[in-house]
C-alpha positions as CSV (number, residue, x, y, z in Angstrom):
1,M,0.2,0.1,-0.1
2,Q,2.8,2.3,1.0
3,S,4.6,1.8,-2.3
4,L,1.4,2.5,-4.4
5,Q,1.1,5.9,-2.8
6,L,5.0,6.8,-3.3
7,R,4.3,6.3,-6.9
8,Q,1.0,7.8,-6.8
9,R,2.9,10.6,-5.3
10,D,5.5,10.4,-8.0
11,Y,2.8,10.4,-10.7
12,L,1.0,13.5,-9.0
13,L,4.4,15.5,-8.3
14,R,5.2,14.9,-12.2
15,I,2.3,16.0,-13.1
16,S,2.3,19.4,-10.6
17,R,5.3,20.4,-12.0
18,A,4.3,19.8,-15.8
19,M,1.2,22.3,-15.0
20,T,3.6,25.1,-13.7
21,S,5.8,24.5,-16.0
22,R,2.8,26.1,-18.6
23,Q,2.9,22.8,-20.8
24,D,0.1,22.9,-23.5
25,L,-3.4,21.2,-22.2
26,P,-3.3,18.1,-24.8
27,S,0.5,17.0,-23.6
28,L,-0.4,17.4,-20.0
29,L,-3.8,15.8,-20.5
30,R,-1.9,12.7,-22.1
31,L,0.8,12.6,-19.0
32,I,-2.6,12.6,-16.5
33,L,-4.3,9.7,-18.7
34,N,-1.3,7.6,-18.7
35,S,-0.2,8.0,-15.0
36,A,-3.5,7.2,-14.2
37,A,-3.9,4.0,-16.2
38,E,-0.5,2.8,-15.6
39,M,-1.3,3.5,-11.6
40,V,-4.1,0.9,-11.7
41,G,-2.6,-1.5,-14.5
42,G,-5.1,0.1,-17.2
43,E,-5.2,-1.2,-20.9
44,V,-7.0,1.3,-22.2
45,G,-7.7,4.7,-21.2
46,L,-10.3,7.9,-22.1
47,L,-10.1,11.3,-21.3
48,V,-13.1,13.1,-22.5
49,L,-14.2,17.0,-22.5
50,R,-17.6,18.5,-22.4
51,Q,-18.0,20.9,-25.4
52,G,-20.9,23.2,-25.3
53,D,-23.7,21.5,-26.7
54,G,-22.7,19.0,-23.9
55,R,-21.2,16.1,-26.3
56,L,-17.6,14.3,-25.0
57,V,-15.1,14.5,-27.3
58,P,-11.9,12.6,-26.5
59,Q,-8.8,14.6,-25.8
60,A,-6.5,11.7,-24.6
61,I,-6.4,8.2,-25.5
62,F,-4.5,5.7,-23.8
63,G,-3.3,1.9,-25.2
64,L,-4.9,2.4,-28.9
65,S,-2.9,2.9,-32.2
66,T,-4.1,5.6,-34.0
67,A,-6.5,4.1,-36.2
68,K,-8.2,2.3,-33.3
69,A,-8.3,5.6,-31.6
70,A,-10.3,7.5,-34.2
71,N,-12.2,4.6,-34.8
72,L,-13.5,4.4,-30.9
73,A,-13.6,8.3,-31.1
74,T,-16.1,8.3,-34.2
75,Q,-18.2,5.6,-31.9
76,L,-18.3,7.6,-28.9
77,M,-20.0,10.6,-30.7
78,E,-22.9,8.6,-30.1
79,L,-22.9,8.6,-26.3
80,P,-25.4,10.7,-24.8
81,A,-24.9,14.6,-24.2
82,L,-23.2,15.4,-20.2
83,A,-25.2,18.4,-18.4
84,A,-23.8,21.3,-17.7
85,R,-23.8,20.4,-13.9
86,A,-23.4,16.8,-12.2
87,D,-23.4,16.4,-9.1
88,D,-23.6,13.1,-9.3
89,P,-20.5,11.1,-10.5
90,R,-23.1,8.4,-11.5
91,S,-24.9,10.8,-14.1
92,L,-21.7,9.9,-16.4
93,P,-22.8,8.0,-19.6
94,E,-21.8,4.4,-19.2
95,L,-19.6,3.3,-21.9
96,S,-20.4,-0.3,-23.5
97,L,-17.3,-2.9,-22.6
98,A,-18.0,-4.7,-26.0
99,L,-17.7,-1.1,-27.8
100,V,-14.2,-0.6,-26.7
101,S,-12.8,-4.0,-26.9
102,A,-13.9,-4.0,-30.3
103,A,-12.1,-0.9,-30.4
104,A,-8.7,-2.0,-28.6
105,G,-8.9,-5.9,-29.9
106,V,-8.8,-6.6,-26.5
107,P,-11.5,-8.3,-24.1
108,L,-12.0,-5.7,-22.0
109,R,-14.0,-7.2,-18.3
110,Q,-13.4,-4.0,-15.9
111,V,-13.9,-0.3,-16.7
112,V,-13.9,2.6,-14.1
113,Q,-15.9,6.1,-14.7
114,L,-14.0,9.3,-12.7
115,P,-15.9,12.8,-13.4
116,L,-13.8,15.9,-14.1
117,R,-15.6,18.4,-11.9
118,I,-14.8,21.6,-10.4
119,E,-17.4,22.6,-7.5
120,D,-20.7,21.2,-9.5
121,E,-19.5,22.7,-13.1
122,A,-19.0,19.0,-15.2
123,L,-15.8,19.2,-17.3
124,G,-15.6,15.5,-18.6
125,A,-14.4,12.5,-17.6
126,I,-11.5,9.9,-17.8
127,Y,-12.7,6.2,-18.2
128,V,-9.8,3.5,-17.2
129,F,-10.2,-0.2,-18.8
130,R,-8.5,-3.6,-17.9
131,S,-9.0,-7.0,-19.5
132,G,-8.6,-9.2,-16.2
133,G,-8.5,-9.0,-12.3
134,L,-10.8,-8.3,-10.2
135,A,-13.1,-5.0,-10.3
136,F,-12.0,-1.6,-9.5
137,G,-12.0,-0.8,-5.8
138,A,-12.7,2.2,-3.5
139,N,-8.8,2.5,-2.7
140,E,-8.2,2.5,-6.6
141,R,-11.2,4.8,-7.6
142,Q,-10.0,7.5,-4.8
143,M,-6.4,7.2,-6.2
144,L,-7.8,7.6,-9.8
145,Q,-9.7,10.6,-8.7
146,S,-7.1,12.8,-7.7
147,F,-6.0,12.4,-11.2
148,A,-9.1,13.3,-12.6
149,D,-8.9,16.2,-10.3
150,Q,-5.8,17.1,-11.2
151,A,-6.7,17.1,-15.0
152,A,-10.3,18.9,-13.9
153,I,-8.0,22.1,-12.7
154,A,-5.7,21.8,-15.8
155,V,-9.0,22.4,-18.1
156,R,-10.4,24.8,-15.8
157,N,-7.2,26.8,-15.7
158,L,-7.3,26.7,-19.4
159,R,-10.4,27.7,-19.9
160,L,-10.0,31.0,-16.8
161,Y,-6.9,31.7,-19.0
162,E,-8.5,31.1,-22.4
163,Q,-11.2,33.8,-21.3
164,A,-9.1,36.1,-19.6
165,T,-7.1,36.6,-22.7
166,A,-10.5,36.9,-25.0
167,E,-11.4,39.5,-22.6
168,K,-8.1,41.8,-22.8
169,Q,-8.3,41.4,-26.3
170,R,-11.8,42.3,-26.7
171,L,-11.0,45.2,-23.9
172,N,-8.1,46.2,-26.0
173,A,-9.8,46.3,-29.5
174,I,-12.8,48.3,-27.7
175,I,-9.5,50.7,-26.5
176,E,-7.4,51.2,-29.5
177,N,-10.7,51.6,-31.5
178,S,-12.4,54.4,-29.7
179,A,-13.7,57.5,-31.1
180,N,-12.4,58.9,-27.4
181,G,-8.8,59.0,-26.4
182,V,-7.8,56.9,-24.2
183,M,-4.3,56.5,-22.2
184,I,-4.2,54.1,-18.6
185,L,-1.7,55.1,-16.2
186,T,0.3,53.5,-13.3
187,P,0.3,54.5,-9.7
188,D,3.1,56.9,-10.3
189,R,1.5,58.7,-13.6
190,R,3.4,57.5,-16.1
191,V,1.7,55.9,-19.3
192,E,1.1,52.3,-19.8
193,V,-1.3,52.6,-22.1
194,M,-2.2,54.6,-25.3
195,N,-5.1,54.6,-28.0
196,R,-4.5,55.5,-31.4
197,A,-7.1,58.2,-31.0
198,L,-5.3,59.9,-28.0
199,A,-2.1,59.6,-30.3
200,G,-3.4,61.6,-33.1
201,M,-4.6,64.2,-30.5
202,T,-1.4,64.7,-28.9
203,G,1.2,63.9,-31.4
204,W,2.4,61.3,-29.4
205,A,3.1,57.4,-30.9
206,A,1.5,55.3,-28.5
207,H,4.7,53.4,-28.3
208,E,6.7,55.8,-28.1
209,A,4.7,57.2,-25.0
210,Q,4.7,54.1,-22.8
211,G,6.9,54.6,-19.4
212,E,6.8,58.3,-20.1
213,P,5.1,60.8,-17.6
214,C,1.5,62.0,-17.9
215,W,2.2,65.6,-18.1
216,K,5.2,65.1,-20.4
217,V,2.6,63.3,-23.2
218,L,-0.7,65.4,-22.4
219,A,0.6,68.8,-21.8
220,L,-3.0,69.8,-20.6
221,E,-2.7,73.6,-20.3
222,N,-5.0,75.9,-18.3
223,T,-6.1,79.4,-19.4
224,Q,-3.0,80.8,-17.7
225,G,-0.7,78.1,-19.2
226,Y,-0.2,76.1,-16.2
227,N,0.4,72.2,-16.9
228,L,-2.7,70.6,-15.3
229,C,-1.3,67.0,-15.4
230,A,1.8,68.5,-13.3
231,V,2.5,66.1,-10.1
232,D,1.5,69.1,-7.9
233,G,-1.6,69.9,-10.0
234,V,-4.8,68.0,-10.7
235,L,-3.1,64.6,-10.4
236,G,-1.3,65.5,-7.6
237,D,-4.4,64.3,-5.1
238,L,-7.0,62.5,-6.9
239,P,-10.2,62.5,-5.0
240,G,-11.0,58.9,-3.3
241,D,-12.8,56.6,-5.7
242,N,-14.7,59.9,-7.9
243,S,-13.5,60.8,-11.0
244,L,-12.1,63.8,-11.7
245,Y,-12.8,66.4,-15.1
246,V,-10.9,69.2,-16.3
247,E,-10.7,71.1,-19.3
248,G,-7.6,72.5,-20.9
249,D,-5.4,73.1,-24.4
250,V,-3.1,70.8,-25.5
251,V,-0.5,72.5,-28.3
252,R,0.2,69.9,-31.0
253,P,3.3,69.7,-32.9
254,G,3.0,72.2,-35.3
255,G,1.4,74.6,-33.2
256,S,-2.0,73.6,-33.9
257,R,-4.1,74.0,-30.2
258,L,-6.6,71.7,-29.3
259,T,-9.1,71.9,-26.0
260,L,-9.6,68.4,-24.4
261,G,-12.1,67.9,-22.0
262,V,-10.3,65.0,-19.7
263,T,-11.5,62.7,-17.0
264,F,-9.3,60.9,-14.4
265,T,-10.6,57.8,-12.9
266,P,-8.8,56.2,-10.3
267,L,-8.4,52.1,-9.6
268,F,-8.0,50.9,-6.6
269,D,-6.9,47.1,-5.6
270,G,-8.7,45.2,-3.0
271,E,-6.5,47.0,-0.1
272,N,-7.5,50.2,-1.2
273,R,-4.3,51.0,-3.0
274,L,-4.0,52.7,-6.3
275,R,-3.1,50.6,-9.3
276,N,-4.0,52.3,-12.4
277,I,-5.8,55.8,-13.6
278,I,-7.9,55.5,-16.4
279,V,-7.9,58.9,-18.6
280,N,-10.4,59.4,-20.6
281,V,-9.8,62.1,-23.4
282,V,-12.4,64.3,-25.4
283,D,-11.9,66.7,-28.5
284,I,-14.0,69.5,-27.5
285,T,-12.5,72.3,-29.4
286,R,-15.5,72.4,-32.0
287,F,-17.9,72.8,-29.0
288,R,-15.2,75.5,-27.6
289,E,-15.5,76.9,-31.1
290,A,-19.5,76.7,-31.3
291,E,-19.6,78.6,-27.4
292,Q,-17.6,81.5,-28.4
293,M,-19.8,81.7,-31.9
294,K,-22.8,81.9,-30.2
295,S,-21.4,84.5,-27.6
296,T,-20.3,86.4,-30.2
297,F,-23.5,86.0,-32.1
298,V,-25.7,87.4,-29.3
299,S,-23.1,90.6,-28.7
300,V,-23.5,91.4,-32.3
301,I,-27.5,90.9,-32.3
302,S,-28.0,92.5,-29.4
303,H,-26.0,95.3,-30.8
304,E,-28.0,95.2,-33.7
305,L,-31.6,94.8,-32.0
306,K,-30.5,97.8,-29.9
307,T,-29.9,100.3,-32.6
308,P,-33.6,100.3,-33.6
309,V,-34.9,100.0,-30.8
310,S,-33.0,103.2,-28.9
311,L,-34.3,104.8,-32.6
312,I,-37.8,104.3,-32.2
313,K,-37.5,105.3,-28.7
314,G,-36.1,108.3,-29.2
315,Y,-38.5,109.6,-31.6
316,A,-41.6,108.1,-29.7
317,S,-40.6,109.8,-26.9
318,T,-39.8,112.9,-28.2
319,L,-43.1,113.4,-30.3
320,R,-45.3,112.9,-27.4
321,R,-43.5,115.5,-25.0
322,P,-46.4,117.2,-23.3
323,D,-44.3,120.7,-23.3
324,A,-43.9,120.7,-27.4
325,S,-45.7,121.2,-30.1
326,W,-44.3,119.6,-33.5
327,K,-45.2,121.0,-37.1
328,P,-47.1,118.5,-39.1
329,E,-43.9,117.7,-41.0
330,T,-41.9,117.2,-38.0
331,V,-44.1,114.3,-37.1
332,R,-44.3,112.9,-40.3
333,D,-40.6,112.8,-40.5
334,G,-40.1,111.3,-37.1
335,L,-43.0,108.6,-37.7
336,G,-41.6,107.8,-40.6
337,V,-37.9,107.2,-38.8
338,I,-40.3,105.1,-36.3
339,E,-41.5,102.8,-39.4
340,E,-38.3,102.7,-41.0
341,E,-36.9,101.4,-37.8
342,A,-39.9,98.9,-36.9
343,D,-39.1,97.3,-40.8
344,R,-35.4,97.2,-39.7
345,L,-36.4,95.6,-36.6
346,N,-38.8,93.2,-37.9
347,G,-36.2,91.8,-40.9
348,L,-33.4,91.1,-38.2
349,I,-36.0,89.2,-36.2
350,D,-36.8,87.3,-39.5
351,N,-33.6,86.7,-39.6
352,L,-33.1,85.3,-36.5
353,L,-36.6,82.9,-36.7
354,D,-34.3,81.7,-40.3
355,A,-32.1,80.7,-38.4
356,S,-33.7,79.0,-36.0
357,R,-35.7,77.0,-38.7
358,I,-32.0,76.2,-40.3
359,Q,-30.8,74.8,-37.2
360,A,-33.7,72.5,-36.5
361,G,-33.9,71.6,-39.8
362,G,-37.3,73.1,-40.7
363,F,-36.2,75.6,-43.2
364,R,-38.1,75.5,-46.5
365,L,-37.3,77.0,-49.5
366,D,-40.1,77.9,-52.5
367,F,-38.7,77.2,-55.8
368,N,-40.0,79.7,-58.7
369,E,-38.1,81.0,-62.3
370,V,-36.8,84.0,-60.9
371,N,-35.5,86.9,-63.3
372,I,-32.4,87.5,-61.5
373,E,-31.8,91.1,-63.5
374,R,-35.5,92.4,-62.6
375,L,-35.1,91.2,-58.8
376,A,-31.6,92.7,-58.2
377,R,-32.7,96.1,-60.3
378,R,-36.0,96.6,-57.9
379,A,-33.4,95.9,-54.7
380,V,-30.9,98.4,-56.1
381,D,-33.9,101.2,-56.8
382,G,-34.9,100.8,-53.2
383,F,-31.3,101.4,-51.7
384,R,-31.0,104.3,-54.3
385,L,-33.9,106.0,-51.8
386,Q,-31.8,105.6,-49.1
387,S,-28.5,106.9,-50.1
388,D,-27.3,109.8,-52.7
389,V,-23.7,109.4,-51.9
390,H,-23.5,106.0,-53.6
391,Q,-23.4,105.0,-57.0
392,F,-25.1,102.0,-57.9
393,T,-24.2,100.0,-61.6
394,L,-25.7,97.0,-62.9
395,D,-24.2,94.9,-65.8
396,F,-25.9,91.4,-66.6
397,P,-26.1,89.6,-69.9
398,A,-28.2,90.9,-72.3
399,E,-30.1,87.4,-72.6
400,L,-29.6,85.9,-68.6
401,P,-32.4,83.5,-68.2
402,A,-34.7,83.0,-65.6
403,V,-33.3,80.3,-62.9
404,L,-35.1,78.3,-60.4
405,A,-35.0,79.7,-56.8
406,D,-36.7,81.1,-54.1
407,E,-37.3,84.8,-54.9
408,A,-37.9,85.8,-51.3
409,R,-34.6,84.5,-50.1
410,I,-32.7,85.7,-53.4
411,R,-33.8,89.2,-52.6
412,Q,-32.8,88.9,-48.8
413,V,-29.4,88.1,-50.2
414,I,-29.1,90.7,-52.4
415,D,-30.3,93.3,-50.2
416,N,-27.5,92.0,-47.4
417,L,-25.1,92.2,-49.8
418,L,-26.1,95.8,-50.9
419,S,-26.3,97.0,-47.6
420,N,-22.9,95.7,-46.7
421,A,-21.6,97.6,-49.3
422,I,-23.3,100.9,-48.7
423,K,-22.2,100.3,-45.0
424,Y,-18.4,100.0,-45.4
425,S,-17.9,102.3,-48.5
426,P,-16.7,105.4,-48.1
């Protein structure tokens, strides 16, 4: 008995060394099956693993030639599916001794079935056959089960490794192909990973950025020109488990400037030690430019609206003064200015409404045949009445054909051009 235990220890030690040496799974499973069969004098051995659909597929075969093993593998396809959960080892499918004997060419009389399980998950089974002797006893089953347990651990470890590898590849693909810039920092704020999008924003190649300090790769500056990623900047003291958002500018090689929104998220291990800092970077240059354009637009339109409103209020207040008596001509002139400025104010409001419709996608054009020369002439005639210091000249081809356009919008364009020409001409 002691000799058997020593042999078992030697076999298991050899298997443990093979597992720690990262030997490939097929070779490791063959080693386990061969050791188990030799341990109890088995003449034929079979190690099968459960597939996703429940089928048992041979992964290692002992005691059979390649041709006989292939024949047996074909026969085993007829085995019933093994459930994903198998708490009872007796739930393993029975292998026909006659079937295996025919495949081996040896009359086999004894078989032992050993489940490969991790907790209650059924991974497969080991079958060991022999032609003579007594039936497999409890001690033999116990010894063989240790080999089955080693095989189950090896299979589980490989599957966990494959899952971890697949998950890592998936995350790498997500990070690399993200439209936002992504960077992973070490606890000492050095670049560990940087994706393609952030490389384009910073001008750094990903492989060149690895190991470099964050402040050097992501030279994010605030309005005072201070580097926000410096050790004593925003990364100097991250707010616990919470993310930190900052905005700043980055000057790229060549002098172009980008405005970036950056979120720093610290990751901690089980002992609450900083493990990594995840940096998510969004290019907000266009949003910042849009905000500036919006501010400029509001400032300009406020000025444009204030001028006619001031004139209307001024003339109206003057004409209604109780202590003054105005000549009819003066009243008509004042009311004319009020009417003119009201029309101007109405035009500005119409322009604002048009801009709103364009932004909302509700702007519609009314297409008709338009005589551009006639339309331009009417516009010029109107502006001649407003200015006696400017000379207007029309020059069109003799037979200019009509065009398909929205007459009101084309007139608006011509009026704007003429108005600006008068406003900015000497």
